[in-house]
C-alpha positions as a Markdown table, in Angstrom:
| # | Residue | x | y | z |
|---|---|---|---|---|
| 1 | Met | -0.1 | 0.1 | 0.4 |
| 2 | Pro | 1.0 | 3.5 | -0.4 |
| 3 | Gly | 2.7 | 6.2 | 2.5 |
| 4 | Phe | 3.6 | 9.1 | 2.8 |
| 5 | Ser | 5.8 | 10.9 | 6.1 |
| 6 | Val | 5.4 | 13.7 | 7.7 |
| 7 | Asp | 6.5 | 15.3 | 11.0 |
| 8 | Thr | 3.8 | 15.2 | 13.7 |
| 9 | Lys | 4.2 | 19.0 | 14.3 |
| 10 | Leu | 2.6 | 19.2 | 10.7 |
| 11 | Phe | -0.2 | 16.6 | 12.2 |
| 12 | Arg | -0.6 | 18.5 | 15.7 |
| 13 | Glu | -1.7 | 21.5 | 13.8 |
| 14 | Leu | -3.5 | 20.2 | 11.6 |
| 15 | Gly | -5.3 | 18.0 | 13.7 |
| 16 | Glu | -5.4 | 21.5 | 16.6 |
| 17 | Leu | -7.2 | 22.8 | 13.2 |
| 18 | Leu | -9.5 | 20.8 | 12.5 |
| 19 | Val | -10.8 | 19.6 | 15.5 |
| 20 | Gly | -9.5 | 20.7 | 18.9 |
| 21 | Arg | -10.5 | 18.2 | 21.5 |
| 22 | Glu | -11.0 | 14.6 | 22.1 |
| 23 | Ser | -14.3 | 13.6 | 21.9 |
| 24 | Thr | -15.0 | 16.1 | 19.1 |
| 25 | Ala | -12.3 | 13.3 | 16.9 |
| 26 | Leu | -14.4 | 10.3 | 18.5 |
| 27 | Thr | -17.5 | 12.0 | 16.9 |
| 28 | Glu | -16.3 | 12.9 | 14.2 |
| 29 | Leu | -15.2 | 8.7 | 13.2 |
| 30 | Ile | -18.7 | 7.9 | 15.0 |
| 31 | Lys | -20.2 | 10.9 | 11.9 |
| 32 | Asn | -17.6 | 9.4 | 9.7 |
| 33 | Ala | -19.1 | 5.5 | 9.9 |
| 34 | Tyr | -22.4 | 6.9 | 9.2 |
| 35 | Asp | -22.0 | 8.6 | 6.8 |
| 36 | Ala | -20.2 | 5.7 | 5.4 |
| 37 | Asp | -23.7 | 3.7 | 5.1 |
| 38 | Ala | -23.4 | 2.0 | 8.7 |
| 39 | Thr | -26.5 | 0.9 | 10.3 |
| 40 | Glu | -24.0 | -0.6 | 13.3 |
| 41 | Val | -21.5 | 1.2 | 15.1 |
| 42 | Thr | -19.9 | 0.5 | 17.7 |
| 43 | Ile | -17.0 | 1.8 | 20.6 |
| 44 | Leu | -14.5 | -0.1 | 22.9 |
| 45 | Gly | -12.9 | 1.6 | 25.0 |
| 46 | Arg | -9.3 | -0.7 | 26.3 |
| 47 | Gly | -7.8 | 0.0 | 29.8 |
| 48 | Ile | -8.4 | 3.9 | 29.1 |
| 49 | Ala | -8.0 | 4.5 | 33.0 |
| 50 | Glu | -4.9 | 5.9 | 32.2 |
| 51 | Ala | -4.6 | 8.6 | 30.4 |
| 52 | Gly | -1.6 | 8.0 | 27.6 |
| 53 | Glu | -2.4 | 4.5 | 28.0 |
| 54 | Gly | -5.6 | 3.2 | 27.0 |
| 55 | Ser | -7.2 | 2.6 | 23.2 |
| 56 | Ile | -11.0 | 3.9 | 21.7 |
| 57 | Ile | -11.7 | 1.3 | 18.5 |
| 58 | Val | -14.3 | 2.7 | 16.2 |
| 59 | Met | -16.1 | -0.9 | 14.5 |
| 60 | Asp | -18.6 | -0.4 | 12.2 |
| 61 | Asn | -20.3 | -2.4 | 8.8 |
| 62 | Gly | -20.4 | 0.8 | 6.9 |
| 63 | Ile | -19.1 | 0.3 | 2.9 |
| 64 | Gly | -15.7 | 2.1 | 3.1 |
| 65 | Met | -13.7 | 2.9 | 0.6 |
| 66 | Ser | -11.8 | 1.2 | -2.6 |
| 67 | Glu | -8.1 | 0.7 | -1.6 |
| 68 | Ala | -7.8 | 3.7 | -4.6 |
| 69 | Glu | -10.3 | 5.8 | -3.4 |
| 70 | Phe | -7.8 | 6.0 | -0.2 |
| 71 | Ser | -4.6 | 6.6 | -2.2 |
| 72 | Arg | -6.2 | 9.4 | -3.9 |
| 73 | Gly | -8.0 | 10.8 | -0.6 |
| 74 | Phe | -5.9 | 10.6 | 2.1 |
| 75 | Leu | -2.2 | 10.3 | 0.7 |
| 76 | Arg | -2.2 | 13.5 | -0.3 |
| 77 | Ile | -1.1 | 16.5 | 1.2 |
| 78 | Ala | -3.4 | 19.8 | 0.3 |
| 79 | Gly | -4.9 | 18.7 | -2.9 |
| 80 | Arg | -7.0 | 21.0 | -4.2 |
| 81 | Gly | -9.8 | 17.5 | -3.6 |
| 82 | Cys | -10.8 | 17.3 | -8.0 |
């Protein structure tokens, strides 16, 4: 699968501009699942009692994207969306 590499500072800055809080990020993941026509969304929290140690998993039965759609839509930084 193709990939890219970006300095983490850019991700931090973009993340703060796009999603300012963790709760907003979780909400966006859930909305994305429903945008993919999911009828079920499951959220699992594992080891979240300790800050910075756990994980949150969002699973859904939505359609998702093909590898080509993912590459075109998400592996180009600052694309114009053409």
